[in-house]
mmCIF entry with sequence, helices, sheets and N, C-alpha, C, O atoms, coordinates in Angstrom:
data_MODEL
# 
_entry.id   MODEL 
# 
_entity.id                         1 
_entity.type                       polymer 
_entity.pdbx_number_of_molecules   1 
# 
_entity_poly.entity_id                      1 
_entity_poly.type                           'polypeptide(L)' 
_entity_poly.nstd_linkage                   no 
_entity_poly.nstd_monomer                   no 
_entity_poly.pdbx_seq_one_letter_code       MTKTISILLMLGMVVQIIRPLGFPGLKRRMDFWKLAVLAFVIWTIALLAREFF 
_entity_poly.pdbx_seq_one_letter_code_can   MTKTISILLMLGMVVQIIRPLGFPGLKRRMDFWKLAVLAFVIWTIALLAREFF 
_entity_poly.pdbx_strand_id                 A 
# 
loop_
_entity_poly_seq.entity_id 
_entity_poly_seq.num 
_entity_poly_seq.mon_id 
_entity_poly_seq.hetero 
1 1  MET n 
1 2  THR n 
1 3  LYS n 
1 4  THR n 
1 5  ILE n 
1 6  SER n 
1 7  ILE n 
1 8  LEU n 
1 9  LEU n 
1 10 MET n 
1 11 LEU n 
1 12 GLY n 
1 13 MET n 
1 14 VAL n 
1 15 VAL n 
1 16 GLN n 
1 17 ILE n 
1 18 ILE n 
1 19 ARG n 
1 20 PRO n 
1 21 LEU n 
1 22 GLY n 
1 23 PHE n 
1 24 PRO n 
1 25 GLY n 
1 26 LEU n 
1 27 LYS n 
1 28 ARG n 
1 29 ARG n 
1 30 MET n 
1 31 ASP n 
1 32 PHE n 
1 33 TRP n 
1 34 LYS n 
1 35 LEU n 
1 36 ALA n 
1 37 VAL n 
1 38 LEU n 
1 39 ALA n 
1 40 PHE n 
1 41 VAL n 
1 42 ILE n 
1 43 TRP n 
1 44 THR n 
1 45 ILE n 
1 46 ALA n 
1 47 LEU n 
1 48 LEU n 
1 49 ALA n 
1 50 ARG n 
1 51 GLU n 
1 52 PHE n 
1 53 PHE n 
# 
_struct_asym.id          A 
_struct_asym.entity_id   1 
# 
loop_
_struct_conf.conf_type_id 
_struct_conf.id 
_struct_conf.pdbx_PDB_helix_id 
_struct_conf.beg_label_comp_id 
_struct_conf.beg_label_asym_id 
_struct_conf.beg_label_seq_id 
_struct_conf.pdbx_beg_PDB_ins_code 
_struct_conf.end_label_comp_id 
_struct_conf.end_label_asym_id 
_struct_conf.end_label_seq_id 
_struct_conf.pdbx_end_PDB_ins_code 
_struct_conf.beg_auth_comp_id 
_struct_conf.beg_auth_asym_id 
_struct_conf.beg_auth_seq_id 
_struct_conf.end_auth_comp_id 
_struct_conf.end_auth_asym_id 
_struct_conf.end_auth_seq_id 
_struct_conf.pdbx_PDB_helix_class 
_struct_conf.details 
_struct_conf.pdbx_PDB_helix_length 
HELX_P HELX_P1 AA1 THR A 2  ? ILE A 18 ? THR A 2  ILE A 18 1 ? 17 
HELX_P HELX_P2 AA2 ARG A 29 ? ASP A 31 ? ARG A 29 ASP A 31 5 ? 3  
HELX_P HELX_P3 AA3 PHE A 32 ? PHE A 52 ? PHE A 32 PHE A 52 1 ? 21 
# 
_struct_conf_type.id          HELX_P 
_struct_conf_type.criteria    ? 
_struct_conf_type.reference   ? 
# 
loop_
_atom_site.group_PDB 
_atom_site.id 
_atom_site.type_symbol 
_atom_site.label_atom_id 
_atom_site.label_alt_id 
_atom_site.label_comp_id 
_atom_site.label_asym_id 
_atom_site.label_entity_id 
_atom_site.label_seq_id 
_atom_site.pdbx_PDB_ins_code 
_atom_site.Cartn_x 
_atom_site.Cartn_y 
_atom_site.Cartn_z 
_atom_site.occupancy 
_atom_site.B_iso_or_equiv 
_atom_site.pdbx_formal_charge 
_atom_site.auth_seq_id 
_atom_site.auth_comp_id 
_atom_site.auth_asym_id 
_atom_site.auth_atom_id 
_atom_site.pdbx_PDB_model_num 
ATOM 1   N N  . MET A 1 1  ? 0.816  -1.195 0.000   1.00 0.00 ? 1  MET A N  1 
ATOM 2   C CA . MET A 1 1  ? 0.000  0.000  0.000   1.00 0.00 ? 1  MET A CA 1 
ATOM 3   C C  . MET A 1 1  ? 0.859  1.258  0.000   1.00 0.00 ? 1  MET A C  1 
ATOM 4   O O  . MET A 1 1  ? 0.611  2.179  -0.779  1.00 0.00 ? 1  MET A O  1 
ATOM 5   N N  . THR A 1 2  ? 1.862  1.304  0.862   1.00 0.00 ? 2  THR A N  1 
ATOM 6   C CA . THR A 1 2  ? 2.694  2.502  0.933   1.00 0.00 ? 2  THR A CA 1 
ATOM 7   C C  . THR A 1 2  ? 3.529  2.673  -0.333  1.00 0.00 ? 2  THR A C  1 
ATOM 8   O O  . THR A 1 2  ? 3.813  3.799  -0.739  1.00 0.00 ? 2  THR A O  1 
ATOM 9   N N  . LYS A 1 3  ? 3.923  1.563  -0.960  1.00 0.00 ? 3  LYS A N  1 
ATOM 10  C CA . LYS A 1 3  ? 4.690  1.673  -2.212  1.00 0.00 ? 3  LYS A CA 1 
ATOM 11  C C  . LYS A 1 3  ? 3.816  2.251  -3.318  1.00 0.00 ? 3  LYS A C  1 
ATOM 12  O O  . LYS A 1 3  ? 4.270  3.082  -4.104  1.00 0.00 ? 3  LYS A O  1 
ATOM 13  N N  . THR A 1 4  ? 2.584  1.818  -3.377  1.00 0.00 ? 4  THR A N  1 
ATOM 14  C CA . THR A 1 4  ? 1.660  2.326  -4.391  1.00 0.00 ? 4  THR A CA 1 
ATOM 15  C C  . THR A 1 4  ? 1.412  3.814  -4.200  1.00 0.00 ? 4  THR A C  1 
ATOM 16  O O  . THR A 1 4  ? 1.432  4.583  -5.161  1.00 0.00 ? 4  THR A O  1 
ATOM 17  N N  . ILE A 1 5  ? 1.181  4.212  -2.970  1.00 0.00 ? 5  ILE A N  1 
ATOM 18  C CA . ILE A 1 5  ? 0.950  5.628  -2.671  1.00 0.00 ? 5  ILE A CA 1 
ATOM 19  C C  . ILE A 1 5  ? 2.179  6.452  -3.041  1.00 0.00 ? 5  ILE A C  1 
ATOM 20  O O  . ILE A 1 5  ? 2.049  7.510  -3.656  1.00 0.00 ? 5  ILE A O  1 
ATOM 21  N N  . SER A 1 6  ? 3.358  5.983  -2.679  1.00 0.00 ? 6  SER A N  1 
ATOM 22  C CA . SER A 1 6  ? 4.571  6.750  -2.964  1.00 0.00 ? 6  SER A CA 1 
ATOM 23  C C  . SER A 1 6  ? 4.824  6.854  -4.459  1.00 0.00 ? 6  SER A C  1 
ATOM 24  O O  . SER A 1 6  ? 5.233  7.911  -4.940  1.00 0.00 ? 6  SER A O  1 
ATOM 25  N N  . ILE A 1 7  ? 4.590  5.783  -5.200  1.00 0.00 ? 7  ILE A N  1 
ATOM 26  C CA . ILE A 1 7  ? 4.807  5.830  -6.648  1.00 0.00 ? 7  ILE A CA 1 
ATOM 27  C C  . ILE A 1 7  ? 3.832  6.791  -7.317  1.00 0.00 ? 7  ILE A C  1 
ATOM 28  O O  . ILE A 1 7  ? 4.232  7.587  -8.166  1.00 0.00 ? 7  ILE A O  1 
ATOM 29  N N  . LEU A 1 8  ? 2.558  6.724  -6.943  1.00 0.00 ? 8  LEU A N  1 
ATOM 30  C CA . LEU A 1 8  ? 1.571  7.619  -7.543  1.00 0.00 ? 8  LEU A CA 1 
ATOM 31  C C  . LEU A 1 8  ? 1.848  9.089  -7.230  1.00 0.00 ? 8  LEU A C  1 
ATOM 32  O O  . LEU A 1 8  ? 1.710  9.952  -8.097  1.00 0.00 ? 8  LEU A O  1 
ATOM 33  N N  . LEU A 1 9  ? 2.234  9.365  -6.003  1.00 0.00 ? 9  LEU A N  1 
ATOM 34  C CA . LEU A 1 9  ? 2.498  10.763 -5.647  1.00 0.00 ? 9  LEU A CA 1 
ATOM 35  C C  . LEU A 1 9  ? 3.799  11.268 -6.267  1.00 0.00 ? 9  LEU A C  1 
ATOM 36  O O  . LEU A 1 9  ? 3.896  12.450 -6.599  1.00 0.00 ? 9  LEU A O  1 
ATOM 37  N N  . MET A 1 10 ? 4.800  10.405 -6.430  1.00 0.00 ? 10 MET A N  1 
ATOM 38  C CA . MET A 1 10 ? 6.022  10.828 -7.129  1.00 0.00 ? 10 MET A CA 1 
ATOM 39  C C  . MET A 1 10 ? 5.725  11.106 -8.598  1.00 0.00 ? 10 MET A C  1 
ATOM 40  O O  . MET A 1 10 ? 6.246  12.069 -9.161  1.00 0.00 ? 10 MET A O  1 
ATOM 41  N N  . LEU A 1 11 ? 4.905  10.285 -9.215  1.00 0.00 ? 11 LEU A N  1 
ATOM 42  C CA . LEU A 1 11 ? 4.509  10.550 -10.599 1.00 0.00 ? 11 LEU A CA 1 
ATOM 43  C C  . LEU A 1 11 ? 3.751  11.873 -10.697 1.00 0.00 ? 11 LEU A C  1 
ATOM 44  O O  . LEU A 1 11 ? 3.943  12.637 -11.643 1.00 0.00 ? 11 LEU A O  1 
ATOM 45  N N  . GLY A 1 12 ? 2.895  12.136 -9.722  1.00 0.00 ? 12 GLY A N  1 
ATOM 46  C CA . GLY A 1 12 ? 2.184  13.413 -9.692  1.00 0.00 ? 12 GLY A CA 1 
ATOM 47  C C  . GLY A 1 12 ? 3.127  14.598 -9.570  1.00 0.00 ? 12 GLY A C  1 
ATOM 48  O O  . GLY A 1 12 ? 2.909  15.632 -10.201 1.00 0.00 ? 12 GLY A O  1 
ATOM 49  N N  . MET A 1 13 ? 4.175  14.459 -8.764  1.00 0.00 ? 13 MET A N  1 
ATOM 50  C CA . MET A 1 13 ? 5.155  15.546 -8.627  1.00 0.00 ? 13 MET A CA 1 
ATOM 51  C C  . MET A 1 13 ? 5.909  15.785 -9.930  1.00 0.00 ? 13 MET A C  1 
ATOM 52  O O  . MET A 1 13 ? 6.151  16.930 -10.313 1.00 0.00 ? 13 MET A O  1 
ATOM 53  N N  . VAL A 1 14 ? 6.281  14.700 -10.609 1.00 0.00 ? 14 VAL A N  1 
ATOM 54  C CA . VAL A 1 14 ? 6.986  14.841 -11.892 1.00 0.00 ? 14 VAL A CA 1 
ATOM 55  C C  . VAL A 1 14 ? 6.099  15.519 -12.920 1.00 0.00 ? 14 VAL A C  1 
ATOM 56  O O  . VAL A 1 14 ? 6.547  16.405 -13.648 1.00 0.00 ? 14 VAL A O  1 
ATOM 57  N N  . VAL A 1 15 ? 4.834  15.103 -12.980 1.00 0.00 ? 15 VAL A N  1 
ATOM 58  C CA . VAL A 1 15 ? 3.895  15.724 -13.911 1.00 0.00 ? 15 VAL A CA 1 
ATOM 59  C C  . VAL A 1 15 ? 3.703  17.195 -13.563 1.00 0.00 ? 15 VAL A C  1 
ATOM 60  O O  . VAL A 1 15 ? 3.616  18.033 -14.461 1.00 0.00 ? 15 VAL A O  1 
ATOM 61  N N  . GLN A 1 16 ? 3.638  17.518 -12.289 1.00 0.00 ? 16 GLN A N  1 
ATOM 62  C CA . GLN A 1 16 ? 3.461  18.907 -11.850 1.00 0.00 ? 16 GLN A CA 1 
ATOM 63  C C  . GLN A 1 16 ? 4.636  19.771 -12.296 1.00 0.00 ? 16 GLN A C  1 
ATOM 64  O O  . GLN A 1 16 ? 4.444  20.925 -12.678 1.00 0.00 ? 16 GLN A O  1 
ATOM 65  N N  . ILE A 1 17 ? 5.843  19.227 -12.253 1.00 0.00 ? 17 ILE A N  1 
ATOM 66  C CA . ILE A 1 17 ? 7.020  19.993 -12.670 1.00 0.00 ? 17 ILE A CA 1 
ATOM 67  C C  . ILE A 1 17 ? 7.006  20.200 -14.186 1.00 0.00 ? 17 ILE A C  1 
ATOM 68  O O  . ILE A 1 17 ? 7.348  21.280 -14.669 1.00 0.00 ? 17 ILE A O  1 
ATOM 69  N N  . ILE A 1 18 ? 6.613  19.169 -14.936 1.00 0.00 ? 18 ILE A N  1 
ATOM 70  C CA . ILE A 1 18 ? 6.599  19.274 -16.396 1.00 0.00 ? 18 ILE A CA 1 
ATOM 71  C C  . ILE A 1 18 ? 5.464  20.172 -16.872 1.00 0.00 ? 18 ILE A C  1 
ATOM 72  O O  . ILE A 1 18 ? 5.677  21.100 -17.653 1.00 0.00 ? 18 ILE A O  1 
ATOM 73  N N  . ARG A 1 19 ? 4.274  19.890 -16.399 1.00 0.00 ? 19 ARG A N  1 
ATOM 74  C CA . ARG A 1 19 ? 3.093  20.666 -16.783 1.00 0.00 ? 19 ARG A CA 1 
ATOM 75  C C  . ARG A 1 19 ? 2.163  20.729 -15.582 1.00 0.00 ? 19 ARG A C  1 
ATOM 76  O O  . ARG A 1 19 ? 1.657  19.696 -15.143 1.00 0.00 ? 19 ARG A O  1 
ATOM 77  N N  . PRO A 1 20 ? 1.927  21.929 -15.038 1.00 0.00 ? 20 PRO A N  1 
ATOM 78  C CA . PRO A 1 20 ? 1.078  22.048 -13.842 1.00 0.00 ? 20 PRO A CA 1 
ATOM 79  C C  . PRO A 1 20 ? -0.287 21.401 -14.032 1.00 0.00 ? 20 PRO A C  1 
ATOM 80  O O  . PRO A 1 20 ? -0.883 21.469 -15.107 1.00 0.00 ? 20 PRO A O  1 
ATOM 81  N N  . LEU A 1 21 ? -0.771 20.768 -12.958 1.00 0.00 ? 21 LEU A N  1 
ATOM 82  C CA . LEU A 1 21 ? -2.020 20.017 -13.004 1.00 0.00 ? 21 LEU A CA 1 
ATOM 83  C C  . LEU A 1 21 ? -3.245 20.917 -13.101 1.00 0.00 ? 21 LEU A C  1 
ATOM 84  O O  . LEU A 1 21 ? -4.247 20.532 -13.703 1.00 0.00 ? 21 LEU A O  1 
ATOM 85  N N  . GLY A 1 22 ? -3.179 22.109 -12.519 1.00 0.00 ? 22 GLY A N  1 
ATOM 86  C CA . GLY A 1 22 ? -4.284 23.049 -12.605 1.00 0.00 ? 22 GLY A CA 1 
ATOM 87  C C  . GLY A 1 22 ? -5.321 22.905 -11.511 1.00 0.00 ? 22 GLY A C  1 
ATOM 88  O O  . GLY A 1 22 ? -6.331 23.609 -11.530 1.00 0.00 ? 22 GLY A O  1 
ATOM 89  N N  . PHE A 1 23 ? -5.102 22.016 -10.559 1.00 0.00 ? 23 PHE A N  1 
ATOM 90  C CA . PHE A 1 23 ? -6.015 21.893 -9.433  1.00 0.00 ? 23 PHE A CA 1 
ATOM 91  C C  . PHE A 1 23 ? -5.861 23.116 -8.534  1.00 0.00 ? 23 PHE A C  1 
ATOM 92  O O  . PHE A 1 23 ? -4.816 23.767 -8.566  1.00 0.00 ? 23 PHE A O  1 
ATOM 93  N N  . PRO A 1 24 ? -6.878 23.447 -7.728  1.00 0.00 ? 24 PRO A N  1 
ATOM 94  C CA . PRO A 1 24 ? -6.728 24.581 -6.806  1.00 0.00 ? 24 PRO A CA 1 
ATOM 95  C C  . PRO A 1 24 ? -5.500 24.394 -5.911  1.00 0.00 ? 24 PRO A C  1 
ATOM 96  O O  . PRO A 1 24 ? -5.364 23.374 -5.236  1.00 0.00 ? 24 PRO A O  1 
ATOM 97  N N  . GLY A 1 25 ? -4.626 25.371 -5.913  1.00 0.00 ? 25 GLY A N  1 
ATOM 98  C CA . GLY A 1 25 ? -3.397 25.306 -5.135  1.00 0.00 ? 25 GLY A CA 1 
ATOM 99  C C  . GLY A 1 25 ? -2.232 24.694 -5.889  1.00 0.00 ? 25 GLY A C  1 
ATOM 100 O O  . GLY A 1 25 ? -1.106 24.688 -5.393  1.00 0.00 ? 25 GLY A O  1 
ATOM 101 N N  . LEU A 1 26 ? -2.489 24.181 -7.077  1.00 0.00 ? 26 LEU A N  1 
ATOM 102 C CA . LEU A 1 26 ? -1.421 23.571 -7.887  1.00 0.00 ? 26 LEU A CA 1 
ATOM 103 C C  . LEU A 1 26 ? -1.386 24.198 -9.282  1.00 0.00 ? 26 LEU A C  1 
ATOM 104 O O  . LEU A 1 26 ? -1.388 23.491 -10.290 1.00 0.00 ? 26 LEU A O  1 
ATOM 105 N N  . LYS A 1 27 ? -1.354 25.504 -9.326  1.00 0.00 ? 27 LYS A N  1 
ATOM 106 C CA . LYS A 1 27 ? -1.403 26.214 -10.602 1.00 0.00 ? 27 LYS A CA 1 
ATOM 107 C C  . LYS A 1 27 ? -0.007 26.463 -11.190 1.00 0.00 ? 27 LYS A C  1 
ATOM 108 O O  . LYS A 1 27 ? 0.132  26.608 -12.404 1.00 0.00 ? 27 LYS A O  1 
ATOM 109 N N  . ARG A 1 28 ? 1.023  26.513 -10.341 1.00 0.00 ? 28 ARG A N  1 
ATOM 110 C CA . ARG A 1 28 ? 2.380  26.810 -10.816 1.00 0.00 ? 28 ARG A CA 1 
ATOM 111 C C  . ARG A 1 28 ? 3.266  25.584 -10.697 1.00 0.00 ? 28 ARG A C  1 
ATOM 112 O O  . ARG A 1 28 ? 2.970  24.666 -9.932  1.00 0.00 ? 28 ARG A O  1 
ATOM 113 N N  . ARG A 1 29 ? 4.350  25.572 -11.454 1.00 0.00 ? 29 ARG A N  1 
ATOM 114 C CA . ARG A 1 29 ? 5.292  24.457 -11.397 1.00 0.00 ? 29 ARG A CA 1 
ATOM 115 C C  . ARG A 1 29 ? 5.977  24.362 -10.041 1.00 0.00 ? 29 ARG A C  1 
ATOM 116 O O  . ARG A 1 29 ? 6.339  23.270 -9.603  1.00 0.00 ? 29 ARG A O  1 
ATOM 117 N N  . MET A 1 30 ? 6.156  25.492 -9.378  1.00 0.00 ? 30 MET A N  1 
ATOM 118 C CA . MET A 1 30 ? 6.830  25.496 -8.080  1.00 0.00 ? 30 MET A CA 1 
ATOM 119 C C  . MET A 1 30 ? 5.979  24.856 -6.984  1.00 0.00 ? 30 MET A C  1 
ATOM 120 O O  . MET A 1 30 ? 6.480  24.627 -5.883  1.00 0.00 ? 30 MET A O  1 
ATOM 121 N N  . ASP A 1 31 ? 4.734  24.567 -7.249  1.00 0.00 ? 31 ASP A N  1 
ATOM 122 C CA . ASP A 1 31 ? 3.834  24.010 -6.238  1.00 0.00 ? 31 ASP A CA 1 
ATOM 123 C C  . ASP A 1 31 ? 3.991  22.505 -6.044  1.00 0.00 ? 31 ASP A C  1 
ATOM 124 O O  . ASP A 1 31 ? 3.197  21.894 -5.328  1.00 0.00 ? 31 ASP A O  1 
ATOM 125 N N  . PHE A 1 32 ? 4.998  21.897 -6.667  1.00 0.00 ? 32 PHE A N  1 
ATOM 126 C CA . PHE A 1 32 ? 5.184  20.456 -6.511  1.00 0.00 ? 32 PHE A CA 1 
ATOM 127 C C  . PHE A 1 32 ? 5.510  20.101 -5.069  1.00 0.00 ? 32 PHE A C  1 
ATOM 128 O O  . PHE A 1 32 ? 5.265  18.970 -4.651  1.00 0.00 ? 32 PHE A O  1 
ATOM 129 N N  . TRP A 1 33 ? 6.056  21.036 -4.298  1.00 0.00 ? 33 TRP A N  1 
ATOM 130 C CA . TRP A 1 33 ? 6.387  20.748 -2.900  1.00 0.00 ? 33 TRP A CA 1 
ATOM 131 C C  . TRP A 1 33 ? 5.127  20.438 -2.090  1.00 0.00 ? 33 TRP A C  1 
ATOM 132 O O  . TRP A 1 33 ? 5.191  19.705 -1.103  1.00 0.00 ? 33 TRP A O  1 
ATOM 133 N N  . LYS A 1 34 ? 3.977  20.993 -2.503  1.00 0.00 ? 34 LYS A N  1 
ATOM 134 C CA . LYS A 1 34 ? 2.723  20.699 -1.806  1.00 0.00 ? 34 LYS A CA 1 
ATOM 135 C C  . LYS A 1 34 ? 2.360  19.228 -1.961  1.00 0.00 ? 34 LYS A C  1 
ATOM 136 O O  . LYS A 1 34 ? 1.820  18.616 -1.040  1.00 0.00 ? 34 LYS A O  1 
ATOM 137 N N  . LEU A 1 35 ? 2.656  18.667 -3.118  1.00 0.00 ? 35 LEU A N  1 
ATOM 138 C CA . LEU A 1 35 ? 2.427  17.236 -3.320  1.00 0.00 ? 35 LEU A CA 1 
ATOM 139 C C  . LEU A 1 35 ? 3.367  16.412 -2.457  1.00 0.00 ? 35 LEU A C  1 
ATOM 140 O O  . LEU A 1 35 ? 2.991  15.340 -1.982  1.00 0.00 ? 35 LEU A O  1 
ATOM 141 N N  . ALA A 1 36 ? 4.591  16.899 -2.249  1.00 0.00 ? 36 ALA A N  1 
ATOM 142 C CA . ALA A 1 36 ? 5.532  16.186 -1.383  1.00 0.00 ? 36 ALA A CA 1 
ATOM 143 C C  . ALA A 1 36 ? 5.036  16.177 0.062   1.00 0.00 ? 36 ALA A C  1 
ATOM 144 O O  . ALA A 1 36 ? 5.143  15.159 0.745   1.00 0.00 ? 36 ALA A O  1 
ATOM 145 N N  . VAL A 1 37 ? 4.501  17.286 0.524   1.00 0.00 ? 37 VAL A N  1 
ATOM 146 C CA . VAL A 1 37 ? 3.940  17.347 1.880   1.00 0.00 ? 37 VAL A CA 1 
ATOM 147 C C  . VAL A 1 37 ? 2.730  16.425 1.989   1.00 0.00 ? 37 VAL A C  1 
ATOM 148 O O  . VAL A 1 37 ? 2.580  15.708 2.978   1.00 0.00 ? 37 VAL A O  1 
ATOM 149 N N  . LEU A 1 38 ? 1.874  16.445 0.979   1.00 0.00 ? 38 LEU A N  1 
ATOM 150 C CA . LEU A 1 38 ? 0.719  15.555 0.963   1.00 0.00 ? 38 LEU A CA 1 
ATOM 151 C C  . LEU A 1 38 ? 1.160  14.093 0.980   1.00 0.00 ? 38 LEU A C  1 
ATOM 152 O O  . LEU A 1 38 ? 0.568  13.272 1.680   1.00 0.00 ? 38 LEU A O  1 
ATOM 153 N N  . ALA A 1 39 ? 2.186  13.771 0.218   1.00 0.00 ? 39 ALA A N  1 
ATOM 154 C CA . ALA A 1 39 ? 2.706  12.399 0.191   1.00 0.00 ? 39 ALA A CA 1 
ATOM 155 C C  . ALA A 1 39 ? 3.210  11.988 1.563   1.00 0.00 ? 39 ALA A C  1 
ATOM 156 O O  . ALA A 1 39 ? 2.953  10.867 2.001   1.00 0.00 ? 39 ALA A O  1 
ATOM 157 N N  . PHE A 1 40 ? 3.919  12.867 2.248   1.00 0.00 ? 40 PHE A N  1 
ATOM 158 C CA . PHE A 1 40 ? 4.427  12.560 3.575   1.00 0.00 ? 40 PHE A CA 1 
ATOM 159 C C  . PHE A 1 40 ? 3.292  12.310 4.559   1.00 0.00 ? 40 PHE A C  1 
ATOM 160 O O  . PHE A 1 40 ? 3.355  11.379 5.361   1.00 0.00 ? 40 PHE A O  1 
ATOM 161 N N  . VAL A 1 41 ? 2.260  13.138 4.498   1.00 0.00 ? 41 VAL A N  1 
ATOM 162 C CA . VAL A 1 41 ? 1.117  12.994 5.416   1.00 0.00 ? 41 VAL A CA 1 
ATOM 163 C C  . VAL A 1 41 ? 0.378  11.683 5.150   1.00 0.00 ? 41 VAL A C  1 
ATOM 164 O O  . VAL A 1 41 ? 0.062  10.946 6.085   1.00 0.00 ? 41 VAL A O  1 
ATOM 165 N N  . ILE A 1 42 ? 0.103  11.393 3.884   1.00 0.00 ? 42 ILE A N  1 
ATOM 166 C CA . ILE A 1 42 ? -0.614 10.155 3.547   1.00 0.00 ? 42 ILE A CA 1 
ATOM 167 C C  . ILE A 1 42 ? 0.207  8.936  3.926   1.00 0.00 ? 42 ILE A C  1 
ATOM 168 O O  . ILE A 1 42 ? -0.329 7.962  4.454   1.00 0.00 ? 42 ILE A O  1 
ATOM 169 N N  . TRP A 1 43 ? 1.498  8.985  3.663   1.00 0.00 ? 43 TRP A N  1 
ATOM 170 C CA . TRP A 1 43 ? 2.382  7.867  3.982   1.00 0.00 ? 43 TRP A CA 1 
ATOM 171 C C  . TRP A 1 43 ? 2.431  7.629  5.493   1.00 0.00 ? 43 TRP A C  1 
ATOM 172 O O  . TRP A 1 43 ? 2.407  6.486  5.950   1.00 0.00 ? 43 TRP A O  1 
ATOM 173 N N  . THR A 1 44 ? 2.500  8.719  6.263   1.00 0.00 ? 44 THR A N  1 
ATOM 174 C CA . THR A 1 44 ? 2.510  8.609  7.715   1.00 0.00 ? 44 THR A CA 1 
ATOM 175 C C  . THR A 1 44 ? 1.209  8.003  8.234   1.00 0.00 ? 44 THR A C  1 
ATOM 176 O O  . THR A 1 44 ? 1.230  7.135  9.106   1.00 0.00 ? 44 THR A O  1 
ATOM 177 N N  . ILE A 1 45 ? 0.090  8.455  7.702   1.00 0.00 ? 45 ILE A N  1 
ATOM 178 C CA . ILE A 1 45 ? -1.207 7.913  8.121   1.00 0.00 ? 45 ILE A CA 1 
ATOM 179 C C  . ILE A 1 45 ? -1.307 6.432  7.780   1.00 0.00 ? 45 ILE A C  1 
ATOM 180 O O  . ILE A 1 45 ? -1.813 5.643  8.577   1.00 0.00 ? 45 ILE A O  1 
ATOM 181 N N  . ALA A 1 46 ? -0.828 6.055  6.605   1.00 0.00 ? 46 ALA A N  1 
ATOM 182 C CA . ALA A 1 46 ? -0.879 4.639  6.210   1.00 0.00 ? 46 ALA A CA 1 
ATOM 183 C C  . ALA A 1 46 ? -0.008 3.788  7.124   1.00 0.00 ? 46 ALA A C  1 
ATOM 184 O O  . ALA A 1 46 ? -0.403 2.682  7.494   1.00 0.00 ? 46 ALA A O  1 
ATOM 185 N N  . LEU A 1 47 ? 1.166  4.282  7.493   1.00 0.00 ? 47 LEU A N  1 
ATOM 186 C CA . LEU A 1 47 ? 2.032  3.531  8.393   1.00 0.00 ? 47 LEU A CA 1 
ATOM 187 C C  . LEU A 1 47 ? 1.437  3.417  9.790   1.00 0.00 ? 47 LEU A C  1 
ATOM 188 O O  . LEU A 1 47 ? 1.516  2.358  10.413  1.00 0.00 ? 47 LEU A O  1 
ATOM 189 N N  . LEU A 1 48 ? 0.843  4.498  10.286  1.00 0.00 ? 48 LEU A N  1 
ATOM 190 C CA . LEU A 1 48 ? 0.209  4.454  11.598  1.00 0.00 ? 48 LEU A CA 1 
ATOM 191 C C  . LEU A 1 48 ? -1.012 3.543  11.593  1.00 0.00 ? 48 LEU A C  1 
ATOM 192 O O  . LEU A 1 48 ? -1.254 2.826  12.564  1.00 0.00 ? 48 LEU A O  1 
ATOM 193 N N  . ALA A 1 49 ? -1.774 3.565  10.519  1.00 0.00 ? 49 ALA A N  1 
ATOM 194 C CA . ALA A 1 49 ? -2.955 2.706  10.425  1.00 0.00 ? 49 ALA A CA 1 
ATOM 195 C C  . ALA A 1 49 ? -2.529 1.236  10.407  1.00 0.00 ? 49 ALA A C  1 
ATOM 196 O O  . ALA A 1 49 ? -3.188 0.388  11.009  1.00 0.00 ? 49 ALA A O  1 
ATOM 197 N N  . ARG A 1 50 ? -1.445 0.942  9.726   1.00 0.00 ? 50 ARG A N  1 
ATOM 198 C CA . ARG A 1 50 ? -0.964 -0.437 9.674   1.00 0.00 ? 50 ARG A CA 1 
ATOM 199 C C  . ARG A 1 50 ? -0.463 -0.882 11.051  1.00 0.00 ? 50 ARG A C  1 
ATOM 200 O O  . ARG A 1 50 ? -0.578 -2.053 11.414  1.00 0.00 ? 50 ARG A O  1 
ATOM 201 N N  . GLU A 1 51 ? 0.085  0.051  11.801  1.00 0.00 ? 51 GLU A N  1 
ATOM 202 C CA . GLU A 1 51 ? 0.620  -0.258 13.129  1.00 0.00 ? 51 GLU A CA 1 
ATOM 203 C C  . GLU A 1 51 ? -0.488 -0.523 14.141  1.00 0.00 ? 51 GLU A C  1 
ATOM 204 O O  . GLU A 1 51 ? -0.370 -1.433 14.961  1.00 0.00 ? 51 GLU A O  1 
ATOM 205 N N  . PHE A 1 52 ? -1.570 0.265  14.095  1.00 0.00 ? 52 PHE A N  1 
ATOM 206 C CA . PHE A 1 52 ? -2.603 0.174  15.117  1.00 0.00 ? 52 PHE A CA 1 
ATOM 207 C C  . PHE A 1 52 ? -3.794 -0.699 14.743  1.00 0.00 ? 52 PHE A C  1 
ATOM 208 O O  . PHE A 1 52 ? -4.562 -1.087 15.623  1.00 0.00 ? 52 PHE A O  1 
ATOM 209 N N  . PHE A 1 53 ? -3.968 -1.016 13.475  1.00 0.00 ? 53 PHE A N  1 
ATOM 210 C CA . PHE A 1 53 ? -5.153 -1.796 13.071  1.00 0.00 ? 53 PHE A CA 1 
ATOM 211 C C  . PHE A 1 53 ? -4.768 -3.128 12.530  1.00 0.00 ? 53 PHE A C  1 
ATOM 212 O O  . PHE A 1 53 ? -5.635 -3.912 12.144  1.00 0.00 ? 53 PHE A O  1 
# 
């Protein structure tokens, strides 16, 4: 699960750098760092969920 999430979010970051996605908050190429923060949060939640459930 965590590998799938990390691969999808890394692909999203690469696409954001090449051509911005256009979602609210992701209008510029420099906004790829927001996807990195989102990836970290999702990855952390997935790891904690696996630990406690």
